[in-house]
C-alpha positions in Angstrom: -0.1 0.2 -0.3 1.1 3.4 -1.5 1.5 6.6 0.9 -2.1 8.1 -0.7 -3.7 5.1 0.0 -2.2 4.2 3.1 -3.2 7.9 4.3 -6.6 7.7 2.4 -7.6 4.5 4.5 -7.1 6.2 7.9 -8.7 9.5 7.0 -11.9 8.0 5.7 -14.2 8.9 8.4 -13.1 12.7 8.5 -13.0 13.1 4.2 -16.6 11.7 4.8 -17.8 13.7 7.0 -16.3 17.2 5.1 -18.1 15.8 2.4 -21.4 15.0 3.2 -21.5 18.9 5.3 -20.4 20.0 2.0 -23.7 18.9 0.5 -25.7 19.9 2.6 -24.4 23.6 2.2 -24.9 23.0 -1.0 -28.6 21.5 -0.3 -28.8 24.6 2.1 -28.6 27.1 -0.7 -30.7 25.6 -3.0 -33.3 26.5 -1.1 -32.7 29.5 -0.5 -35.3 31.6 -1.9 -33.0 34.6 -4.6 -35.3 38.0 -4.2 -36.3 38.8 -7.6 -36.6 42.8 -8.0 -41.0 42.9 -9.9 -40.3 44.6 -14.1 -42.3 47.7 -14.0 -43.5 49.5 -15.8 -44.6 53.7 -15.5 -47.0 55.5 -17.4 -47.4 58.7 -16.1 -47.5 61.3 -18.8 -48.4 59.0 -20.8 -52.5 59.3 -22.5 -54.2 56.3 -21.8 -54.1 54.8 -25.5 -50.3 55.4 -25.6 -50.8 53.2 -21.8 -52.8 50.3 -23.6 -50.5 49.7 -26.3 -47.5 49.6 -23.8 -48.9 47.8 -20.8 -49.5 45.7 -24.1 -46.3 45.5 -25.2 -44.7 44.4 -21.8 -46.5 42.2 -21.3 -45.6 40.1 -23.6 -42.8 40.8 -23.0 -42.4 39.4 -20.1 -44.8 36.6 -19.6 -42.2 34.4 -20.4 -39.9 34.8 -17.4 -42.1 36.3 -14.8 -45.9 35.4 -13.2 -46.0 38.8 -11.8 -45.8 43.0 -13.6 -45.8 45.9 -11.3 -47.7 49.1 -13.4 -47.7 52.2 -12.2 -51.0 54.6 -13.7 -50.1 56.9 -10.2 -52.9 58.1 -8.1 -54.9 60.4 -10.6 -54.4 62.8 -8.1 -53.1 66.0 -10.4 -55.9 64.9 -12.8 -59.8 66.3 -12.6 -60.5 61.9 -12.0 -58.1 59.1 -12.7 -58.1 58.5 -16.1 -55.0 56.8 -16.2 -55.8 53.9 -13.3 -59.6 53.9 -14.0 -58.8 53.3 -17.7 -56.6 50.5 -17.5 -57.5 48.4 -14.2 -60.4 48.1 -17.2 -58.8 47.5 -20.1 -56.7 44.4 -17.6 -60.5 43.1 -17.2 -61.4 42.9 -20.7 -58.2 41.5 -21.5 -57.9 39.0 -19.4 -61.5 37.6 -20.3 -60.2 37.2 -23.9 -56.7 36.5 -24.2 -56.6 34.7 -21.6 -52.4 36.0 -20.0 -54.1 37.3 -17.1 -54.5 35.9 -13.5 -55.6 38.6 -11.2 -54.6 42.2 -10.2 -55.3 44.1 -7.6 -53.6 47.4 -6.0 -50.1 47.5 -5.1 -49.6 47.3 -1.0 -49.6 50.9 0.4 -45.7 50.6 1.6 -45.4 50.3 -2.5 -48.1 52.6 -3.6 -51.5 51.8 -2.7 -53.4 52.9 -5.3 -51.1 54.0 -7.6 -49.4 50.9 -8.8 -51.3 47.0 -9.9 -49.6 43.8 -9.7 -50.3 41.9 -12.5 -50.1 38.2 -11.8 -49.0 36.4 -15.1 -50.9 32.6 -16.2 -48.1 31.1 -18.1 
């Protein structure tokens, strides 16, 4: 038996323990959730028709890679009515029924913009 074989034989348990520990570390790494930012589109300054075109294109672009998107339309405080907010949400409802690409949508959490943004869950 050469020196390497003898060393391996004498250290078999240490090597086994080391490899098991490394596998556990990798398993823990794989189980950690990676935070992925939600892709978002900002519609401020657009007309409703421009915004709809942009949102439709954005949905089609992102649906393959993401489960949800954020649409920032504003709360409508700087106009007499919340044209973008209401118009985009009406369009989302029609588009959801027609194209079957949208699972659901809701206003963002208050700390993330509240009624000034809409989260859209996409179907794959």
